[in-house]
Structures are given as C-alpha cells and as structure tokens.
C-alpha positions, 0 to 999 in steps of 0.5 A: 039154541042151547050149548051143552057139554057132553063128556064121557069116557069114549068118543062113541059114548059121547056120540051116543048121548049126543044123538039122543038130543035134538040138534035143532035145540042143542048144540053139543060139544063132546069131550072124553078127558077131564083135563080137557074139560078143565080148560073150557069156559063153562060159562059158554054152556047152558049145562053139562052132562058128564058120564063118569068115569072119564078117560083120565080120571073118575071125574068126581073131583072135576065135578066139584071143581066145576061147581066151585068155579062156574054156575053151570048146571051139572048132570052126572051119569054114574054106575049104579054101584058108585060108592056112597062117599062119591055120591055124597060128594056129587050131591054136595056139588049140586050135581043132578045124578042119573044112574046108568043105564039111562033111557033116551027120555030120561036123558032128554028130560035131564038136558031140558031140566038142566038147561032151564036151570041155566036160564034162571042162573043167568038172572041170578048171576046178574043179580049177584054182580049187581050186589057185588058192585053195590057192596064195592061202592059201599066199601069205597064210600066207607073208606073215603068217609073214614079218611075224611073223619080221621084226617080232616076231623069231619063228622060222618054226616059231614063226610058223606055230604062232602062226598056227595057235593064234590061228586055233584060239583065235579059231575063225577060218579060217587065212586070216582070221587071216593077214589080221588079222596082216598088217593089224596088222603093216603098220599 
C-alpha cells in the first residue's frame, strides 16, 4: 500500500480528491493547512498531491520547503490563472503541475506517476547515503594520514600502511582506527 498525502484548502476538497483514489492501493492522509504539513515526516509518504491555495497560505513556499527538505515527489494542483512567477517557482521545486479542474483519470495518473518516482527515489536515497558514508570515510582517512605525516613525519604511503596495519592488528574498522589516531595526535 502506498502512503500519499493530499492537502487542499478544505476538508471537502481533500475528501473529493481522496475519493478518486483506490483505497486498496493508496493510504491517504488529508491536510488543509500548510502549517500542519510542515510538521509531517514527509519521508513516510510515497508522494504528496497538494491543491493550492491551502487554508492558511498560497502554498508555493511550502512546496519549495518540502522540495528542499525531503525527496518525496510533489504534485501540485493549481488554478489555470496562477501567475507565471509562481509557476516558475513550482517548476524550480520539481513539482508536477496539474491545472484545475483535474479529471479523475488525470488525478489517478498523477498519483501513480508520482508514487512510481518514489520507488526510484528510495533507491537513489540509499545510493546517496552510501556515497556520503564513503565520503566521510575518505575525509577521516585523509585527516588521520595528514596528522601522521605532520606529527610523526611519515610519508603518505607509510601513513596509509600504518593505518591499515593498525586496523588489521587491532581487528578494528579503518574508521575507528582513524578516529583513534586523530584523538591521540590532537591531544
């Protein structure tokens, strides 16, 4: 089952949009206020479909904030006369824009499309986390080697070998050895 957020100005509008979706496929959370949406952990959702404006603001800033903080695919339902400046802001936030009124088939298609992006995003998030871990390891190794070179007068190759041998002899991870060396040498 796919968790999806539907936000609109009124509870009636939220319910109308939610009723378009198959409740055997989608588990829907409904919200009417941008302030409430900001408190949600959007990582719990496969996608969000937000009809602008919301009860407490026009919602464009909310979409930008969600784009910055989360990887959740965003669909935005807008009035056909939305100013071009706001449309550009929504596009810059990678929002999938649907002009109102939206048909049931287009709404379902958007929900399916956005939730399929979510599956791809989950894979990308894992790859990003793995790259971030690797980057952290490289920085840690570089810092430990630099300290060994500066304080112990080792060459870069000797510092690298020293770290690897110490990790093997102590049966510790290279990260743990690098942290240990940094702590020892920085006092």
